[in-house]
Residue frames relative to the residue before (quaternion, step in Angstrom):
aa qw qx qy qz dx dy dz
M 1.0000 0.0000 0.0000 0.0000 0.00 0.00 0.00
G 0.4061 -0.7287 0.5021 0.2279 3.58 -0.88 0.96
K 0.6843 -0.5043 0.3477 0.3956 3.54 -1.27 0.42
L 0.6323 0.5345 -0.3351 0.4496 3.60 0.97 -0.83
T 0.6669 0.4929 -0.2908 0.4772 3.59 0.88 -0.94
E 0.6341 0.5375 -0.3170 0.4567 3.57 1.01 -0.84
L 0.6721 0.4944 -0.2944 0.4661 3.59 0.91 -0.89
L 0.6540 0.5101 -0.3102 0.4645 3.58 0.96 -0.85
R 0.6551 0.5040 -0.3130 0.4678 3.60 0.96 -0.82
L 0.6329 0.5295 -0.3233 0.4631 3.58 0.99 -0.84
A 0.6635 0.5032 -0.2943 0.4690 3.58 0.94 -0.94
Q 0.6739 0.4907 -0.2925 0.4685 3.58 0.98 -0.84
T 0.6041 0.5437 -0.3469 0.4681 3.59 1.10 -0.68
R 0.6413 0.5043 -0.3162 0.4842 3.59 1.00 -0.81
A 0.6308 0.5404 -0.3380 0.4426 3.59 0.96 -0.85
T 0.6564 0.4959 -0.3064 0.4788 3.57 0.96 -0.83
A 0.6777 0.5032 -0.2922 0.4495 3.59 0.85 -0.97
L 0.7466 0.3871 -0.2007 0.5025 3.58 1.05 -0.79
S 0.3849 -0.7450 0.4528 0.3031 3.60 1.36 0.03
L 0.2356 0.7859 -0.5282 0.2185 3.56 0.92 0.96
S 0.4114 -0.7216 0.5029 0.2391 3.58 -1.08 0.68
Y 0.6671 0.4454 -0.2946 0.5195 3.58 1.29 -0.01
S 0.7841 -0.4384 0.2093 0.3863 3.57 -1.32 0.26
G 0.7950 -0.2812 0.1933 0.5015 3.59 0.92 -0.72
A 0.3311 -0.7099 0.5891 0.1982 3.49 -1.43 0.07
L 0.1011 -0.8094 0.5784 -0.0114 3.54 -0.97 0.98
T 0.4725 -0.6012 0.5431 0.3469 3.55 -1.19 0.49
P 0.6715 -0.4852 0.3392 0.4456 3.62 -1.14 0.28
Q 0.6600 0.5051 -0.3197 0.4551 3.62 0.88 -0.87
E 0.6526 0.5045 -0.3093 0.4732 3.59 0.95 -0.84
A 0.6411 0.5236 -0.3204 0.4606 3.58 0.98 -0.85
Y 0.6500 0.5116 -0.3186 0.4629 3.58 0.93 -0.85
E 0.6496 0.5097 -0.3153 0.4678 3.60 0.94 -0.88
L 0.6533 0.5097 -0.3108 0.4656 3.58 0.92 -0.91
W 0.6284 0.5453 -0.3195 0.4535 3.58 0.97 -0.91
Q 0.6846 0.4807 -0.2770 0.4728 3.59 1.00 -0.82
L 0.7373 0.4594 -0.2220 0.4428 3.59 1.03 -0.83
A 0.7354 0.4287 -0.2307 0.4714 3.59 1.03 -0.77
P 0.3764 -0.7309 0.5168 0.2388 3.60 -0.49 1.12
G 0.8267 0.2280 -0.1810 0.4815 3.56 -0.89 0.94
A 0.4523 0.6709 -0.4704 0.3522 3.61 1.23 -0.04
Q 0.1522 -0.7911 0.5901 0.0532 3.55 -1.09 0.79
I 0.2449 -0.6947 0.6474 0.1955 3.54 -1.17 0.64
V 0.0987 -0.7698 0.6296 0.0359 3.54 -0.90 1.01
D 0.2080 -0.7780 0.5885 0.0714 3.53 -0.56 1.28
V 0.1438 -0.8406 0.5210 0.0365 3.58 -0.44 1.23
R 0.3777 0.7120 -0.5047 0.3094 3.59 1.19 0.40
T 0.6203 -0.5471 0.4076 0.3870 3.57 -1.29 0.05
R 0.6704 -0.4750 0.3848 0.4206 3.55 -1.31 0.32
A 0.6252 0.5446 -0.3372 0.4459 3.58 0.98 -0.81
E 0.6610 0.4986 -0.3112 0.4666 3.61 0.94 -0.82
W 0.6325 0.5215 -0.3461 0.4563 3.60 0.96 -0.78
V 0.7078 0.4668 -0.2599 0.4622 3.57 0.91 -0.95
W 0.7914 0.3707 -0.1829 0.4504 3.59 0.74 -1.03
V 0.7550 0.3764 -0.2032 0.4970 3.60 1.10 -0.63
G 0.6183 -0.5329 0.3579 0.4535 3.60 0.99 -0.79
R 0.3167 -0.7448 0.5675 0.1512 3.51 -1.34 0.39
V 0.3971 -0.6394 0.5943 0.2834 3.52 -1.34 0.41
P 0.3935 -0.7354 0.4895 0.2545 3.63 -0.47 1.11
G 0.8110 0.2462 -0.2032 0.4902 3.56 -0.84 1.01
A 0.5280 0.6215 -0.4208 0.3974 3.58 1.24 -0.10
I 0.4185 -0.6374 0.5807 0.2854 3.52 -1.26 0.53
E 0.2010 -0.8050 0.5516 0.0852 3.57 -0.79 1.01
I 0.1413 0.7565 -0.6214 0.1470 3.56 -0.63 1.21
E 0.3774 -0.7442 0.5032 0.2248 3.58 -0.55 1.12
W 0.3526 -0.6962 0.5861 0.2179 3.56 -1.03 0.86
Q 0.7620 0.1128 -0.0537 0.6354 3.54 1.16 -0.79
N 0.4644 -0.6673 0.5056 0.2889 3.56 -1.05 0.76
W 0.2359 -0.7478 0.6023 0.1494 3.53 -1.18 0.62
P 0.6179 -0.1554 -0.7704 -0.0254 1.72 -1.97 1.49
E 0.4527 0.7310 -0.4291 0.2768 3.62 1.23 -0.06
A 0.2324 -0.7925 0.5179 0.2233 3.59 1.18 -0.61
Q 0.4135 0.6785 -0.4841 0.3664 3.56 1.09 0.80
P 0.6004 -0.5593 0.4094 0.3989 3.62 -1.06 0.59
N 0.4420 -0.6672 0.5347 0.2713 3.56 -1.07 0.80
P 0.3097 -0.7900 0.4945 0.1885 3.63 -0.34 1.17
H 0.6965 0.4627 -0.2570 0.4845 3.59 1.26 -0.33
F 0.3011 0.8043 -0.4811 0.1760 3.58 1.29 0.10
L 0.7265 0.4362 -0.2642 0.4605 3.60 0.65 -1.04
A 0.6237 0.5221 -0.3441 0.4691 3.61 1.02 -0.69
Q 0.6623 0.4885 -0.3052 0.4792 3.59 0.96 -0.82
L 0.6247 0.5256 -0.3343 0.4708 3.58 1.04 -0.75
R 0.6413 0.5291 -0.3200 0.4543 3.62 0.95 -0.87
Q 0.6637 0.5190 -0.3006 0.4470 3.58 1.01 -0.83
Q 0.8037 0.3492 -0.1383 0.4615 3.57 1.01 -0.78
V 0.7859 0.2609 -0.1272 0.5460 3.60 1.15 -0.48
D 0.4386 -0.6904 0.5172 0.2522 3.56 -0.77 1.07
I 0.5357 -0.6631 0.4289 0.2988 3.56 -0.93 0.93
E 0.6661 0.4967 -0.2962 0.4710 3.61 1.22 -0.41
S 0.5174 0.6699 -0.4001 0.3513 3.60 1.27 -0.19
L 0.4464 -0.5719 0.5922 0.3505 3.50 -1.36 0.34
V 0.0961 -0.8115 0.5763 0.0111 3.58 -0.73 1.07
L 0.1386 -0.7874 0.5997 0.0335 3.54 -0.70 1.17
F 0.1613 -0.8143 0.5538 0.0643 3.58 -0.37 1.23
V 0.0169 -0.7908 0.6116 -0.0203 3.56 -0.96 0.93
C 0.0168 -0.7603 0.6490 0.0197 3.56 -1.17 0.68
R 0.7768 -0.3028 0.2184 0.5071 3.60 -1.11 -0.50
S 0.8532 0.0734 0.0176 0.5160 3.59 0.72 -1.06
G 0.6431 -0.5390 0.3212 0.4390 3.61 1.26 -0.07
I 0.5579 0.6222 -0.3906 0.3860 3.61 1.24 -0.08
R 0.6996 0.4350 -0.2801 0.4928 3.61 0.73 -1.00
S 0.6470 0.5188 -0.3271 0.4529 3.59 0.99 -0.78
H 0.5697 0.5647 -0.3709 0.4679 3.60 1.16 -0.58
H 0.6936 0.4678 -0.2727 0.4751 3.58 0.86 -0.97
A 0.6237 0.5281 -0.3362 0.4680 3.60 1.06 -0.71
A 0.6419 0.5189 -0.3216 0.4639 3.61 1.00 -0.80
I 0.6250 0.5211 -0.3338 0.4758 3.59 1.03 -0.76
A 0.6836 0.4975 -0.2911 0.4476 3.59 0.80 -1.04
A 0.6702 0.4951 -0.3036 0.4621 3.59 0.92 -0.88
T 0.6274 0.5279 -0.3321 0.4663 3.58 1.01 -0.78
E 0.6742 0.4921 -0.2894 0.4684 3.57 0.92 -0.93
A 0.6887 0.4697 -0.2712 0.4811 3.60 1.19 -0.57
G 0.7243 -0.4902 0.2355 0.4238 3.60 1.25 0.13
W 0.5210 0.5848 -0.4487 0.4305 3.61 1.19 -0.06
S 0.2490 -0.8143 0.5092 0.1248 3.58 -0.74 0.99
G 0.7425 0.3763 -0.2167 0.5101 3.59 1.21 -0.27
C 0.2436 0.7932 -0.5158 0.2132 3.59 0.63 1.13
Y 0.0367 -0.7950 0.6044 -0.0354 3.54 -0.93 1.01
N 0.3000 -0.7290 0.5877 0.1820 3.54 -1.12 0.72
V 0.3151 -0.7088 0.5953 0.2097 3.56 -1.05 0.80
L 0.3384 -0.7522 0.5393 0.1696 3.54 -0.40 1.30
E 0.7844 0.2971 -0.2513 0.4830 3.58 -1.14 0.67
G 0.2898 -0.7972 0.4884 0.2048 3.61 1.15 -0.47
F 0.7656 -0.3550 0.2821 0.4563 3.53 -1.28 -0.49
E 0.8133 0.2531 -0.1015 0.5141 3.57 1.00 -0.86
G 0.4253 -0.7194 0.4610 0.2984 3.60 1.16 -0.33
D 0.6891 -0.4603 0.3610 0.4277 3.52 -1.35 -0.13
K 0.6099 -0.5416 0.4295 0.3877 3.55 -1.30 0.24
D 0.3973 -0.6862 0.5519 0.2583 3.55 -1.15 0.68
A 0.7655 -0.3647 0.2535 0.4655 3.61 -1.28 -0.11
N 0.6929 0.4512 -0.2645 0.4963 3.60 1.20 -0.50
G 0.5572 -0.6393 0.3760 0.3735 3.58 1.27 0.14
Q 0.5596 0.5934 -0.3891 0.4282 3.59 1.24 0.35
R 0.3348 -0.7342 0.5597 0.1885 3.54 -1.16 0.71
G 0.7344 0.4614 -0.3112 0.3884 3.54 -1.33 0.25
K 0.6567 0.5374 -0.3126 0.4268 3.59 1.22 0.02
I 0.7822 0.3183 -0.1756 0.5059 3.58 1.18 -0.41
A 0.8056 0.0161 0.0104 0.5922 3.61 1.15 -0.39
G 0.5838 0.6168 -0.4240 0.3146 3.54 -1.33 -0.06
W 0.7523 -0.4175 0.3006 0.4116 3.50 -1.43 0.25
R 0.6963 0.4759 -0.2742 0.4621 3.58 0.80 -1.05
H 0.6655 0.5115 -0.3039 0.4508 3.58 0.89 -0.94
A 0.6527 0.5208 -0.3057 0.4576 3.60 1.12 -0.69
G 0.4756 -0.6985 0.4230 0.3272 3.60 1.27 -0.12
L 0.3882 0.7203 -0.4834 0.3111 3.56 1.19 0.49
P 0.6739 -0.5264 0.3190 0.4087 3.63 -1.14 0.48
W 0.1980 0.7405 -0.6271 0.1385 3.55 -1.03 0.91
T 0.2042 -0.7685 0.5962 0.1104 3.54 -1.24 0.50
N 0.5091 -0.6120 0.5025 0.3373 3.54 -1.30 0.32
């Protein structure tokens, strides 16, 4: 079994265990590997513009806000923007700060017709540590994956 198939099966096993309505869930490292191995796969970063600017970006990711900033209101154009930028047949890896907004984005995209939606667990920064800070115990940045300021 190839690495790509192994990653997809692992993500789908998690989806079943977690009763997810979309294709699967991946750790940041697994998501990065899948992104590299699957032709046409896309990472869609659903954080806010403020987070991209102040916290960092995933190079090559498509950026579509799930919630507008600073209002923190749902982006009413999310699916239209996704349609404009991501082929409906693509594997789509959604990432946010901690994995919550990306979970909801994966649900919405699946319901809108994308069949290969995956959530990046832990997100870009991961959960808060004992001091209430993110990015020190989990997430894309903590895993040492590519990112820019």
